[in-house]
C-alpha positions as CSV (number, residue, x, y, z in Angstrom):
1,M,4.9,11.1,-25.6
2,F,5.2,9.5,-22.5
3,P,7.0,6.8,-21.2
4,K,6.3,4.0,-21.5
5,P,4.8,2.4,-18.2
6,I,7.5,0.1,-16.1
7,K,6.4,-3.8,-16.6
8,R,6.5,-5.6,-13.4
9,P,6.8,-9.1,-13.1
10,K,3.5,-10.1,-11.6
11,K,5.5,-12.9,-8.8
12,R,2.9,-12.2,-6.3
13,P,-0.6,-10.6,-7.5
14,E,-2.5,-10.9,-4.8
15,Q,0.2,-8.6,-2.5
16,D,0.7,-6.6,-5.2
17,R,-2.7,-5.6,-5.1
18,E,-2.7,-5.6,-0.9
19,Y,0.1,-3.6,-1.4
20,T,-1.4,-1.2,-4.1
21,R,-4.2,-1.1,-0.9
22,L,-1.6,-0.4,1.8
23,K,-0.1,2.3,0.3
24,R,-3.2,4.5,-1.3
25,D,-4.2,5.1,2.3
26,Y,-0.9,5.1,4.1
27,L,0.3,8.1,1.6
28,R,-3.2,9.9,2.3
29,K,-2.8,9.7,6.4
30,H,1.1,10.6,5.9
31,T,0.9,13.3,3.3
32,I,4.1,15.4,3.8
33,C,7.9,13.3,3.4
34,D,9.5,12.3,6.5
35,V,13.0,13.3,5.3
36,C,12.3,17.1,4.1
37,G,9.4,18.1,6.3
38,T,8.1,20.3,3.5
39,A,7.6,18.0,0.3
40,R,4.4,16.5,0.3
41,A,4.6,12.9,0.6
42,T,4.3,10.9,-3.1
43,Q,6.0,7.3,-2.2
44,V,6.8,5.0,0.4
45,H,10.4,4.3,1.3
46,H,10.9,1.1,2.7
47,T,13.3,1.6,5.6
48,R,13.9,-2.0,5.4
49,R,14.1,-3.6,2.2
50,R,11.0,-5.0,0.4
51,G,11.4,-9.4,1.2
52,P,9.3,-9.5,4.0
53,Y,8.5,-7.4,5.0
54,Y,6.7,-5.5,1.9
55,L,3.2,-5.5,3.0
56,K,4.7,-3.9,7.0
57,V,3.7,-0.5,6.8
58,D,5.8,0.2,10.0
59,T,9.1,0.1,8.7
60,W,8.0,2.5,5.8
61,M,8.8,5.9,5.5
62,P,7.2,8.5,3.3
63,V,8.6,10.9,1.3
64,C,8.9,13.0,-1.6
65,L,10.3,12.0,-5.0
66,H,13.4,14.0,-4.9
67,C,14.3,12.7,-1.5
68,H,13.7,8.6,-2.0
69,A,16.0,9.6,-4.8
70,E,18.8,10.2,-2.9
71,I,18.1,7.5,0.4
72,E,18.5,4.8,-2.5
73,A,21.8,7.1,-4.4
74,H,23.2,7.7,-1.1
75,P,22.8,4.0,1.4
76,A,25.7,5.4,3.3
77,W,24.2,8.4,5.3
78,A,20.4,7.0,4.7
79,K,22.0,4.9,7.4
80,E,23.0,7.0,9.4
81,Q,19.9,9.1,9.4
82,G,17.5,6.1,10.0
83,Y,16.6,5.6,6.6
84,L,17.8,2.6,5.9
85,V,18.2,-1.1,8.3
86,D,21.4,-2.6,7.8
87,K,20.1,-6.3,6.1
88,R,21.5,-7.8,9.2
89,E,19.5,-6.5,11.6
90,N,16.2,-8.1,13.3
91,D,13.4,-6.7,14.6
92,L,14.8,-5.4,17.8
93,G,18.2,-3.9,16.1
94,D,20.2,-6.4,17.2
95,I,23.1,-7.4,14.7
96,S,22.2,-11.1,14.4
97,N,24.7,-13.5,13.7
98,P,23.0,-16.3,11.4
99,K,25.1,-19.2,12.1
100,S,26.0,-18.3,15.6
101,E,22.1,-19.4,15.7
102,A,22.5,-22.3,14.0
103,E,24.9,-24.1,16.1
104,D,22.1,-23.1,19.1
105,K,19.2,-24.5,17.2
106,A,22.1,-28.1,16.6
107,D,23.1,-28.1,20.7
């Protein structure tokens, strides 16, 4: 007997269709896992999580199932290796302080 497929909420059906297309094309071009360098890449790891970066291919990383599980299970290690970017970092890699940015805009 096969396991039941995971049901995901359809909050963004148009984006999900685009994601499926982009992911397929991405994995055709990036066939080897970036972590171990030997296994076939079968998944996309989002280095900046999904959120606003969901469809931004330049934040993706091709990974095999095993390495993806290691990244998710060991976030501190993954950050050290550059596989995860701190949520507080902006696109330039700087840690921004939202409070001081808001204060600057008020001035």
